[in-house]
C-alpha positions in Angstrom: -64.8 -23.4 -31.4 -67.4 -23.4 -34.1 -69.3 -26.4 -35.5 -68.8 -26.5 -39.2 -71.8 -24.6 -40.6 -72.2 -26.8 -43.7 -72.7 -29.9 -41.5 -75.8 -28.3 -39.9 -79.3 -27.9 -41.3 -81.8 -25.1 -41.7 -82.0 -22.7 -38.7 -78.9 -24.0 -37.0 -76.9 -23.4 -40.2 -78.2 -19.8 -40.4 -77.4 -19.2 -36.7 -73.9 -20.6 -37.2 -73.3 -18.3 -40.2 -74.5 -15.3 -38.2 -72.2 -16.1 -35.3 -69.3 -16.6 -37.6 -69.9 -13.2 -39.4 -70.2 -11.4 -36.1 -67.0 -13.0 -34.8 -65.1 -12.1 -38.0 -66.1 -8.4 -37.5 -65.4 -8.1 -33.8 -69.1 -8.1 -32.8 -69.0 -11.2 -30.6 -68.4 -10.3 -26.9 -67.4 -13.7 -25.7 -67.0 -17.3 -26.9 -70.6 -18.0 -25.7 -72.1 -14.9 -27.2 -74.6 -16.3 -29.7 -76.1 -14.7 -32.8 -79.4 -15.9 -34.2 -81.0 -15.5 -37.6 -84.4 -13.7 -37.4 -86.1 -16.7 -39.1 -89.1 -18.7 -38.0 -90.0 -22.3 -38.5 -92.6 -24.6 -37.1 -92.4 -24.5 -33.2 -89.4 -22.2 -33.6 -90.6 -18.6 -33.6 -88.1 -15.9 -34.3 -89.3 -14.0 -31.2 -88.4 -16.9 -29.0 -85.1 -17.7 -30.8 -83.8 -14.2 -29.7 -83.8 -15.6 -26.2 -82.2 -18.9 -27.3 -85.2 -20.9 -26.4 -88.1 -22.8 -28.1 -91.7 -21.7 -27.9 -93.4 -20.6 -25.8 -91.4 -17.7 -24.7 -91.8 -14.6 -22.6 -92.2 -11.2 -24.2 -91.2 -9.5 -21.0 -87.4 -9.9 -21.3 -85.9 -6.5 -20.9 -82.6 -6.1 -22.8 -82.0 -3.7 -25.6 -80.9 -4.9 -29.1 -78.8 -2.6 -31.2 -78.0 -2.4 -34.9 -74.3 -2.6 -35.9 -73.9 1.2 -35.8 -74.9 1.2 -32.1 -78.5 2.5 -32.6 -81.1 0.9 -30.4 -83.3 -1.3 -32.5 -85.7 -2.4 -29.8 -85.6 -1.9 -26.0 -87.1 -5.3 -25.0 -88.4 -8.5 -26.5 -92.0 -7.2 -27.0 -90.5 -4.3 -29.1 -90.0 -6.8 -31.9 -93.7 -7.0 -32.4 -94.7 -3.3 -32.1 -95.8 -1.3 -35.1 -92.8 0.9 -34.9 -89.2 -0.1 -34.0 -86.6 2.4 -32.8 -84.4 2.2 -35.8 -84.1 0.1 -38.9 -81.8 -2.9 -39.0 -80.4 -1.9 -42.3 -76.7 -2.3 -41.7 -74.6 -5.4 -42.4 -72.1 -6.8 -40.0 -69.5 -4.2 -41.0 -71.9 -1.3 -40.2 -72.4 -0.5 -43.8 -75.8 -0.2 -45.5 -75.2 -2.8 -48.2 -76.9 -2.4 -51.6 -80.1 -0.9 -52.9 -82.2 -4.1 -52.4 -83.6 -4.0 -48.9 -85.2 -7.4 -48.7 -84.4 -10.1 -46.2 -85.7 -13.6 -45.5 -87.8 -13.9 -42.3 -90.7 -16.3 -42.7 -92.0 -14.4 -39.7 -95.2 -12.6 -39.1 -95.4 -9.2 -37.4 -96.0 -11.0 -34.2 -92.6 -12.7 -34.4 -94.1 -16.1 -35.2 -93.9 -18.6 -37.9 -96.0 -17.8 -41.0 -96.3 -21.4 -42.2 -94.2 -23.8 -44.4 -95.2 -21.9 -47.6 -93.8 -18.7 -46.1 -90.5 -20.1 -44.9 -89.2 -22.1 -47.9 -90.5 -25.2 -46.2 -88.8 -24.4 -43.0 -85.7 -23.2 -44.7 -85.0 -26.6 -46.3 -85.9 -25.8 -49.9 -84.0 -23.7 -52.4 -86.3 -23.8 -55.4 -89.9 -23.8 -54.1 -92.3 -22.8 -52.8 -91.6 -19.2 -51.5 -90.6 -17.3 -48.4 -91.8 -14.2 -46.7 -89.6 -11.2 -46.9 -89.0 -8.3 -44.5 -87.7 -4.8 -45.4 -84.4 -3.9 -43.7 -84.9 -0.2 -44.5 -88.2 -0.1 -42.6 -88.7 0.9 -38.9 -92.4 -0.2 -38.9 -94.1 -3.6 -39.3 -92.7 -4.3 -42.8 -89.3 -4.8 -41.2 -90.2 -8.4 -40.5 -93.0 -9.0 -43.0 -93.6 -6.6 -45.9 -96.4 -8.6 -47.3 -94.5 -10.1 -50.2 -92.8 -13.4 -50.9 -90.0 -14.5 -53.2 -89.0 -17.7 -54.8 -86.7 -19.7 -52.5 -84.2 -19.8 -55.3 -83.6 -16.0 -55.1 -80.7 -14.9 -52.9 -81.7 -12.6 -50.0 -80.0 -11.4 -46.8 -81.0 -12.5 -43.3 -81.1 -10.5 -40.1 -78.6 -11.6 -37.6 -79.3 -10.6 -34.0 -77.5 -11.3 -30.8 -79.1 -12.7 -27.8 -78.8 -10.2 -24.9 
């Protein structure tokens, strides 16, 4: 059973939405298979969230992550912070490359860590200001998580949803 996503806040709401989307498209392997939004907030780095734990975390976890077309994205947790990833995470939960705009919210540095409140829409609680850092879902290099630009928190963007191994 799912917690109602709207009753949650910030990162938990994003994780809930990711898990629901995965379940609706047959990507969830079991009732305990959790999906996480690749978003960072204070003391909640995206790199650690992929293990379902808070900071600090170990970059030595070996488990491949795949995109929805079955291509290997990274081979292990440290792969999230390399300058080149195996393949871009450019497909949505249905396996389709959706739209021309390739930007996604991350608030995450190339090290997989929180970039600061001003880079994460005040830890994903604001919808109008300040701004949030974007990644490029069409990239298989460092810009996949941080392309060096930010957008107004009022602008709609996609998020990466990744499953814990």
